[in-house]
C-alpha atoms as one frame of an Amber mdcrd trajectory, in Angstrom:
protein
  98.458  88.267  80.002  97.967  91.916  79.222  98.617  94.608  76.643 100.364
  97.889  77.400 101.225 100.589  74.888 103.299 103.748  75.099 103.376 106.384
  72.346 105.966 109.181  72.135 105.091 112.221  70.005 106.461 115.742  69.855
 103.641 117.094  72.011 103.853 114.483  74.768 103.012 110.897  75.670 100.049
 108.563  75.457  99.936 105.442  77.631  97.292 102.716  77.586  96.997  99.479
  79.538  94.271  96.881  79.897  93.374  95.290  83.249  92.998  91.543  82.677
  95.283  89.010  84.275  94.931  85.261  84.224  96.678  82.171  85.544  94.532
  79.680  83.654  90.979  79.711  82.343  89.485  79.555  85.846  91.735  82.197
  87.434  90.882  85.446  85.658  90.941  88.773  87.490  91.148  92.512  86.886
  94.327  94.261  88.008  95.358  97.831  87.228  98.616  97.792  85.223  99.298
 101.552  85.107 100.922 103.179  88.139 101.585 106.906  88.533 104.364 108.514
  90.550 103.431 112.177  90.515 103.692 113.288  94.125 106.456 115.793  93.374
 105.953 119.125  91.602 109.017 118.651  89.390 108.134 115.320  87.758 105.504
 112.961  86.438 106.456 109.291  86.071 104.243 106.455  84.849 104.870 102.715
  84.958 103.029  99.956  83.078 103.671  96.239  83.585 103.187  92.873  81.923
 104.275  89.335  82.725 104.405  87.510  86.048 102.008  89.460  88.261 103.794
  88.616  91.518 107.060  89.932  90.086 105.661  93.141  88.648 103.542  93.936
  91.719 106.559  93.384  93.947 108.705  95.715  91.827 106.016  98.414  91.856
 105.559  98.117  95.618 109.310  98.332  96.268 109.459 101.507  94.190 106.456
 102.986  96.009 107.987 102.206  99.412 111.226 103.956  98.455 109.579 107.236
  97.406 111.074 110.183  99.251 113.508 108.002 101.189 116.649 109.087  99.383
 117.508 105.428  98.816 119.207 104.365  95.560 115.815 103.255  94.198 113.970
 106.482  95.112 112.276 107.671  91.919 111.742 111.111  93.459 115.522 111.526
  93.735 116.281 110.464  90.142 117.940 113.201  88.110 116.578 112.157  84.704
 114.144 109.745  83.071 117.159 107.667  82.029 117.989 107.303  85.725 114.369
 106.299  86.378 114.625 103.570  83.723 117.839 102.288  85.322 116.227 102.199
  88.769 113.233 100.226  87.474 115.548  97.873  85.558 117.780  97.295  88.584
 114.777  96.635  90.823 113.272  94.204  88.314 116.581  92.377  87.848 117.019
  91.976  91.587 113.459  90.706  92.078 113.720  88.153  89.238 117.042  86.927
  90.668 115.567  86.734  94.170 112.489  84.723  93.211 113.627  82.952  90.027
 114.754  79.619  91.468 111.610  79.292  93.554 109.206  80.218  90.781 110.886
  78.279  87.947 109.231  74.890  88.728 105.826  76.533  88.310 106.436  79.014
  85.488 108.465  82.015  84.465 109.182  84.801  86.963 109.789  87.244  84.113
 108.112  90.615  83.855 108.516  93.706  81.732 107.714  97.394  82.089 107.087
 100.524  80.082 108.382 103.616  81.850 107.462 107.123  80.702 107.399 110.652
  81.963 109.286 113.895  82.381 111.505 115.444  85.046 111.860 119.237  85.364
 113.163 120.820  82.147 114.287 117.513  80.657 112.495 116.002  77.662 109.538
 113.651  77.961 110.840 110.122  77.367 109.599 106.561  76.927 111.436 103.306
  77.782 110.795  99.568  77.643 112.387  97.515  80.438 113.155  93.846  79.832
 113.281  91.103  82.498 117.068  91.195  82.398 116.880  94.788  83.610 118.198
  96.331  80.401 116.063  98.674  78.349 115.494 100.512  75.101 114.162 104.014
  74.458 111.549 105.211  71.984 112.800 107.652  69.343 111.357 109.732  66.506
 111.925 106.764  64.191 110.399 104.287  66.687 107.716 106.368  68.409 105.831
 103.595  70.226 106.675 100.665  72.498 104.521  97.669  73.460 104.612  94.876
  76.032 102.394  91.845  76.543 100.091  90.787  73.701 101.595  93.125  71.122
 100.898  91.634  67.695  97.212  92.409  67.158  97.448  96.090  68.008 100.625
  96.834  66.073  99.412  97.187  62.429  97.376 100.346  63.021 100.251 101.893
  64.977 102.647 101.206  62.095 100.289 102.910  59.657  99.193 105.903  61.733
 101.698 106.908  64.415 104.687 109.164  63.818 106.453 111.657  66.068 104.339
 114.399  64.441 100.988 112.842  65.400  98.982 115.127  67.689  98.142 113.903
  71.185  94.395 113.451  70.667  94.940 111.445  67.483  97.491 109.337  69.339
  94.892 108.673  72.069  92.353 107.589  69.456  94.899 105.327  67.790  95.860
 103.807  71.151  92.217 102.918  71.824  91.850 101.332  68.376  95.049  99.368
  68.972  93.547  98.179  72.247  90.273  97.289  70.548  92.051  95.180  67.910
  93.827  93.275  70.664  90.701  92.803  72.772  88.814  91.443  69.741  91.519
  88.887  68.935  92.804  87.814  72.354  90.735  86.748  75.342  93.590  87.490
  77.750  93.187  91.253  77.149  90.096  93.131  78.362  88.790  96.443  79.708
  88.835  98.508  81.755  91.559 100.407  79.922  93.626 102.992  81.746  94.529
 105.822  79.364  96.945 108.644  80.152  97.351 111.708  77.926 100.452 113.582
  79.037 101.235 116.983  77.548 104.942 117.779  77.452 105.975 120.348  80.045
 102.785 120.041  82.098 104.291 117.758  84.763 100.705 116.693  85.417  98.885
 113.372  85.125  95.392 114.839  85.426  94.372 113.666  81.921  93.949 110.079
  83.071  90.830 108.046  82.330  89.532 104.623  83.277  87.629 103.367  80.239
  85.154 100.584  80.918  83.563  98.308  78.346  80.431 100.488  78.274  82.297
 103.779  77.731  80.355 105.855  75.197  83.327 107.298  73.336  85.255 104.018
  73.231  82.269 102.185  71.783  81.604 104.916  69.215  85.225 104.706  68.031
  85.092 100.909  67.838  81.844 101.004  65.854  82.961 103.758  63.466  86.279
 102.015  62.775  84.628  98.639  62.090  82.037 100.187  59.778  84.691 102.226
  57.988  86.855  99.152  57.405  83.925  97.249  55.959  83.035 100.129  53.620
  86.640 100.430  52.470  86.912  96.670  51.968  83.786  96.612  49.849  85.143
  99.436  47.630  88.374  97.587  46.833  88.053  95.640  43.559  88.062  91.857
  43.760  90.992  90.026  42.111  90.601  89.042  38.466  91.379  85.581  37.129
  92.646  84.764  33.668
């Protein structure tokens, strides 16, 4: 399994994805789940995946092969981020349909994606693509989207993130959301790929690979844990009778 998170704020986007994949307790590997399509000056597009690894890798490869071809699934020819989401959804739907009957006896062929980015003067946008190929978009009222092991990392997002959150705070919150998930689920693990995208930059240069021994990541984890314990100890115990 995996955990991928996308955050949409006024100033831009924050994306985070872990790297663990497993097909049983004795088949655990590290696979990068964040792909960047930024070979054109007029756009930056990012893709994160969860679910059946064969399905999601196939979809990503098909999209990479089509770049610059002018084909219907060429992300470099898409006129808007909505069009990008439709292309990813159509490609995913076709791949699930193609492989579904063969994979079904052994497990689910389903996969899901988070798609984010910006094209030219259009707004930065964030989408979640379901296995059926349909999708939803993040809004000011719903400023983050998650796929994979979502439940453990959601509480801090609900309490902290709004569309007014600044980008650096959103990055910090994304790492704490990742940490909560890593602590509670063995199927999620570093390295974490973190992208901080500033609206209008059309650049993915603020991209970091965060390993388990990363100094900043560990300082944030430690400070948050200590702060929670101090806060817990200051809250009065319940009274009885």
